[in-house]
C-alpha positions as CSV (number, residue, x, y, z in Angstrom):
1,M,143.5,151.7,-58.1
2,D,145.5,152.2,-54.9
3,P,143.6,150.7,-51.9
4,R,143.7,154.1,-50.2
5,E,142.2,155.7,-53.3
6,E,139.5,153.0,-53.3
7,V,138.7,153.8,-49.7
8,A,138.6,157.5,-50.4
9,E,136.3,157.0,-53.4
10,L,134.0,154.7,-51.4
11,K,133.9,157.3,-48.6
12,R,132.9,160.0,-51.2
13,Q,130.1,157.7,-52.6
14,V,128.7,157.2,-49.1
15,E,128.8,160.9,-48.5
16,R,126.9,161.5,-51.7
17,L,124.3,158.9,-50.9
18,S,123.8,160.4,-47.4
19,L,123.5,163.9,-49.0
20,F,120.8,162.8,-51.4
21,H,119.0,160.8,-48.7
22,E,118.8,163.8,-46.4
23,V,117.5,166.1,-49.2
24,G,115.0,163.4,-50.4
25,K,113.7,162.9,-46.8
26,T,113.1,166.7,-46.5
27,L,111.4,166.8,-49.8
28,A,109.0,164.0,-48.8
29,S,108.3,165.3,-45.3
30,T,107.2,168.9,-46.1
31,L,105.6,171.3,-48.6
32,D,107.5,174.2,-47.1
33,L,109.4,175.5,-50.1
34,Q,111.8,177.7,-48.2
35,K,112.7,174.8,-45.8
36,I,113.4,172.5,-48.7
37,L,115.5,175.0,-50.7
38,Q,117.4,175.9,-47.5
39,T,118.2,172.3,-46.9
40,I,119.4,171.7,-50.5
41,M,121.7,174.8,-50.3
42,E,123.0,173.9,-46.9
43,K,123.9,170.3,-48.1
44,I,125.6,171.8,-51.2
45,S,127.6,174.1,-48.9
46,D,128.6,171.2,-46.6
47,F,129.6,168.9,-49.4
48,L,131.4,171.3,-51.9
49,Q,132.4,174.1,-49.5
50,P,132.1,177.2,-51.7
51,D,133.1,180.5,-50.4
52,T,129.8,182.0,-51.5
53,W,126.7,180.2,-52.8
54,S,123.4,181.4,-54.1
55,L,120.1,180.2,-55.5
56,L,118.7,182.6,-58.2
57,M,115.1,182.4,-59.3
58,L,113.7,183.4,-62.7
59,D,111.1,186.2,-62.7
60,E,109.2,185.1,-65.8
61,A,107.5,188.5,-66.2
62,T,110.8,190.4,-66.5
63,Q,113.0,187.6,-67.7
64,E,115.4,188.5,-64.9
65,L,117.2,186.4,-62.2
66,Y,117.0,187.5,-58.6
67,F,118.7,186.1,-55.5
68,E,116.3,184.0,-53.6
69,I,119.0,182.7,-51.2
70,A,122.5,184.0,-50.9
71,I,125.1,182.9,-48.3
72,G,128.6,184.1,-47.9
73,A,130.6,187.3,-47.9
74,G,128.7,190.2,-49.4
75,A,125.5,188.2,-49.7
76,N,123.4,190.9,-47.9
77,K,124.2,193.3,-50.8
78,L,122.6,191.0,-53.4
79,K,119.0,191.4,-52.2
80,D,118.0,193.9,-54.9
81,V,120.4,192.7,-57.6
82,R,118.8,191.4,-60.8
83,L,120.5,189.8,-63.9
84,K,118.9,189.6,-67.3
85,V,118.7,186.2,-68.8
86,G,121.9,185.8,-70.8
87,E,123.8,188.3,-68.6
88,G,126.8,186.9,-66.8
89,I,127.6,183.2,-66.3
90,A,124.3,182.6,-64.3
91,G,122.3,184.4,-67.0
92,W,124.0,182.2,-69.7
93,V,123.1,179.1,-67.8
94,A,119.5,180.3,-67.4
95,A,119.3,181.1,-71.1
96,N,120.9,177.8,-72.3
97,G,119.8,175.3,-69.7
98,E,123.3,173.8,-69.4
99,P,125.7,173.6,-66.5
100,V,129.0,175.6,-66.6
101,L,132.3,175.1,-64.8
102,V,134.7,178.1,-65.0
103,E,138.0,177.4,-63.4
104,D,139.3,181.0,-64.0
105,V,136.7,183.6,-64.7
106,R,139.3,186.1,-66.1
107,K,139.5,183.8,-69.1
108,D,135.8,183.5,-69.7
109,P,134.0,186.3,-71.8
110,R,130.7,185.5,-70.2
111,F,131.8,186.7,-66.8
112,I,130.8,190.2,-65.7
113,T,132.1,192.2,-62.7
114,K,128.8,193.7,-61.7
115,V,128.3,191.5,-58.6
116,D,132.0,191.6,-57.6
117,E,131.9,195.4,-57.7
118,L,128.9,195.5,-55.4
119,T,130.0,192.8,-52.9
120,Q,133.7,193.7,-53.0
121,I,134.5,190.0,-53.4
122,E,136.9,188.7,-56.1
123,T,135.4,185.8,-58.0
124,R,138.0,183.3,-59.2
125,S,136.1,180.1,-60.1
126,V,132.4,179.4,-60.6
127,V,130.2,176.3,-61.0
128,C,126.6,177.0,-62.0
129,V,123.8,174.6,-62.9
130,P,120.2,175.2,-64.1
131,I,117.1,174.3,-62.1
132,K,115.0,172.7,-64.8
133,G,111.3,172.1,-64.5
134,R,109.3,169.9,-66.9
135,E,109.1,172.6,-69.6
136,K,111.5,175.5,-68.7
137,V,114.4,176.7,-66.5
138,L,113.1,177.9,-63.1
139,G,116.4,179.3,-61.8
140,V,120.1,178.5,-61.3
141,I,122.3,177.4,-58.4
142,E,125.7,179.2,-58.4
143,L,128.8,178.4,-56.3
144,I,131.8,180.8,-56.2
145,N,135.4,180.1,-55.1
146,C,135.9,176.7,-53.7
147,L,137.5,176.8,-50.2
148,G,140.8,174.9,-49.9
149,R,141.4,174.5,-53.6
150,E,141.9,176.6,-56.7
151,S,138.7,175.6,-58.5
152,F,135.7,173.3,-58.5
153,R,136.0,170.0,-60.4
154,R,134.1,168.4,-63.2
155,E,132.9,165.7,-60.8
156,D,131.1,168.4,-58.8
157,I,128.6,169.0,-61.6
158,P,126.6,165.7,-61.5
159,I,126.1,166.2,-57.7
160,L,124.9,169.8,-58.3
161,K,122.6,168.7,-61.2
162,N,121.0,166.0,-58.9
163,L,120.4,168.6,-56.2
164,A,119.1,171.0,-58.7
165,D,116.6,168.4,-59.7
166,Y,115.4,168.2,-56.1
167,A,115.0,171.9,-56.1
168,A,113.0,171.8,-59.4
169,I,110.6,169.2,-57.9
170,A,110.1,171.3,-54.8
171,L,109.4,174.5,-56.9
172,E,107.0,172.8,-59.2
173,N,105.2,171.1,-56.2
174,A,104.9,174.5,-54.6
175,R,103.5,176.1,-57.7
176,Y,100.9,173.3,-58.1
177,V,99.8,173.8,-54.5
178,Q,99.6,177.5,-55.0
179,R,97.6,177.0,-58.2
180,I,95.1,174.6,-56.5
181,T,94.7,177.2,-53.7
182,E,94.0,179.9,-56.2
183,L,91.4,177.8,-58.0
184,T,89.5,177.2,-54.7
185,I,89.3,180.9,-53.7
186,T,89.2,182.6,-57.1
187,D,86.2,183.2,-59.4
188,D,86.8,181.8,-62.9
189,C,84.9,184.6,-64.8
190,T,86.4,187.7,-63.1
191,A,89.7,186.4,-61.5
192,L,88.5,188.1,-58.3
193,Y,88.1,186.2,-55.0
194,N,84.9,184.2,-54.7
195,A,82.2,184.2,-52.1
196,R,83.7,181.2,-50.2
197,H,86.9,183.2,-49.7
198,L,84.9,186.3,-48.6
199,H,83.6,184.4,-45.6
200,F,87.1,183.3,-44.6
201,V,88.5,186.9,-45.0
202,L,85.6,188.4,-43.1
203,D,86.1,186.1,-40.1
204,A,89.8,187.0,-40.1
205,E,89.1,190.7,-40.4
206,I,86.5,190.6,-37.5
207,Y,89.1,188.8,-35.3
208,R,91.8,191.4,-36.2
209,S,89.5,194.4,-35.8
210,N,88.4,193.1,-32.4
211,R,92.0,192.6,-31.3
212,Y,93.3,196.0,-32.4
213,N,90.1,198.0,-32.1
214,Y,89.9,198.7,-35.9
215,E,86.9,199.5,-38.0
216,F,86.3,198.0,-41.5
217,S,83.6,198.5,-44.1
218,V,81.8,196.2,-46.6
219,I,80.4,197.4,-49.9
220,F,77.7,195.5,-51.8
221,I,77.6,196.3,-55.6
222,D,74.8,195.0,-57.9
223,L,74.9,196.0,-61.6
224,D,71.7,197.6,-62.8
225,H,69.8,195.9,-65.6
226,F,72.7,193.6,-66.4
227,K,70.3,191.0,-67.8
228,Q,69.6,193.3,-70.7
229,V,73.3,193.1,-71.6
230,N,73.1,189.3,-71.8
231,D,69.8,189.4,-73.7
232,T,71.0,192.0,-76.2
233,H,74.6,191.1,-76.8
234,G,74.9,187.5,-75.6
235,H,76.5,185.7,-72.6
236,L,80.1,185.9,-74.0
237,V,79.9,189.7,-74.0
238,G,78.2,189.6,-70.6
239,S,80.9,187.4,-69.1
240,K,83.7,189.6,-70.5
241,L,81.9,192.7,-69.2
242,L,81.9,191.2,-65.7
243,W,85.6,190.7,-66.0
244,L,86.2,194.3,-67.1
245,I,84.1,195.7,-64.3
246,G,85.8,193.4,-61.7
247,D,89.2,194.6,-63.1
248,L,88.1,198.2,-62.9
249,I,87.0,197.9,-59.3
250,K,90.1,196.0,-58.2
251,G,92.4,198.5,-60.0
252,H,91.1,201.4,-57.9
253,L,91.5,199.9,-54.5
254,R,94.4,199.9,-52.1
255,L,96.7,196.9,-51.8
256,I,95.2,196.0,-48.4
257,D,91.6,196.0,-49.8
258,Y,89.7,192.9,-51.2
259,A,87.4,192.6,-54.2
260,F,85.1,189.6,-54.6
261,R,82.5,188.4,-57.1
262,Y,79.7,187.4,-54.8
263,G,77.6,185.7,-57.6
264,G,75.8,186.6,-60.8
265,D,76.3,190.4,-61.3
266,E,77.0,191.1,-57.6
267,F,80.4,192.2,-56.3
268,V,81.6,192.8,-52.7
269,V,84.5,195.1,-51.6
270,L,86.1,194.8,-48.2
271,L,88.0,197.8,-46.9
272,P,90.1,197.0,-43.8
273,Q,90.7,199.8,-41.3
274,T,88.2,202.1,-43.0
275,S,85.3,204.0,-41.3
276,K,81.9,204.3,-43.0
277,E,82.6,207.9,-44.0
278,N,85.9,207.1,-45.6
279,A,84.4,204.0,-47.3
280,L,81.7,206.3,-48.7
281,M,84.4,208.2,-50.5
282,V,85.6,205.0,-52.1
283,V,82.0,204.0,-53.1
284,R,81.5,207.4,-54.8
285,R,84.8,207.0,-56.6
286,I,83.8,203.6,-57.9
287,R,80.3,204.9,-58.9
288,D,81.8,207.9,-60.8
289,L,84.3,205.7,-62.5
290,L,81.6,203.2,-63.6
291,N,79.4,206.0,-64.8
292,S,82.2,207.6,-66.8
293,T,83.3,204.4,-68.5
294,T,82.0,203.1,-71.8
295,F,82.7,199.4,-72.5
296,F,83.4,197.7,-75.8
297,T,83.9,200.9,-77.8
298,E,86.4,199.2,-80.2
299,E,83.7,196.6,-81.0
300,G,81.2,199.4,-81.6
301,L,78.8,198.2,-78.8
302,N,79.4,201.3,-76.5
303,I,77.9,199.7,-73.4
304,K,77.2,201.8,-70.3
305,V,76.6,200.2,-66.9
306,T,75.4,201.7,-63.6
307,A,75.2,199.9,-60.2
308,S,73.4,200.0,-56.9
309,F,75.7,200.3,-53.9
310,G,75.1,199.3,-50.2
311,L,77.5,200.1,-47.4
312,A,77.9,198.7,-43.9
313,S,80.6,199.1,-41.3
314,Y,82.0,197.1,-38.4
315,P,81.4,197.4,-35.5
316,S,78.9,200.3,-35.8
317,D,76.4,198.4,-38.0
318,A,77.1,194.8,-37.1
319,R,79.4,192.6,-35.2
320,T,79.2,189.3,-37.0
321,R,80.0,188.2,-40.5
322,K,76.4,187.2,-41.3
323,E,75.0,190.5,-40.0
324,I,77.4,192.8,-41.7
325,L,76.8,191.1,-45.1
326,R,73.0,191.3,-44.5
327,M,73.2,195.0,-43.6
328,A,75.2,195.9,-46.7
329,D,73.0,193.7,-48.9
330,E,69.8,195.3,-47.5
331,A,71.2,198.8,-48.1
332,M,72.0,197.8,-51.7
333,Y,68.5,196.5,-52.2
334,L,67.1,199.8,-51.0
335,V,68.8,201.4,-53.9
336,K,68.0,198.6,-56.3
337,N,64.3,198.8,-55.6
338,T,64.1,202.6,-55.8
339,T,66.5,204.9,-57.7
340,R,69.2,202.5,-58.8
341,D,72.6,204.1,-59.7
342,N,72.9,205.3,-56.1
343,I,74.4,204.6,-52.7
344,A,72.7,203.6,-49.4
345,L,74.3,203.3,-46.0
346,A,73.1,200.7,-43.5
347,G,70.9,202.4,-40.9
348,E,70.9,205.7,-42.7
349,G,69.3,205.2,-46.1
350,I,70.2,206.6,-49.5
351,R,73.2,209.0,-49.6
352,A,73.8,210.3,-53.1
């Protein structure tokens, strides 16, 4: 090899080592997924100098790729674009888990013009690698049109694969952290938030309501005679019934509302920015829904359940987390110890 070529190759190796060192350092120093992915994509851009580059993530529910990060001409138009797995070159890479280098897209049958038509950019060459987790493809990294030369090169692929591995580590770490967080705040039986998280959310809501002069309301729900369900049909049916009721409650709330399993057969609903009178309409809706629902009809059990409801509001009934929970709980027990299947408001008594 010519000495000048040896020097050039040595320089490229040093640049590659520096590239991996920077990305590895970022990966070790933070759990901020966006920061890590941004660093990886910036280093790819610096080293390989594509005209446009993007990181597409796989939406497992729809089996579609969406643009998590996109930089370059027309990137702002890619925000809502989705590609089916198998669609286009990026979709092929996601489906097959193999890298692809296409020096001239006009000669490749996998190429589709959908993105070019949207961005008004002409794609000439593409290099695309999968981001592979332990068990599946998580997304793809795609570079388009290498600046200063006709096409990307074969030797670019190992560099991209290594960087994609860093991205996979970051993604899986983030998912583990998210899962651990979910386990600490979620009730196993119902998949609703647990009592521990209720206390945290209430503190945050009190702070927010104080700052912006909002009201909020808390509903305590206790299922009537639930022990009879366990005694008659067993604990497996009882546990599934708790899940079904929790799902019913959650399914009829707004996106900003919270549903919690407080313990046993008790549930709590938190309604931000909601007065007591407006919250009463929500309670009546949940009560009517519960009364009109028959559970386990397919199994022939035909179980009906009613509940006792207690409602308290901030700041009219209480100004601390402990007090508002106590007021809602006492209102609920007023119903539970008298009529059941009814609603009581803190400071006002039963309101059918």
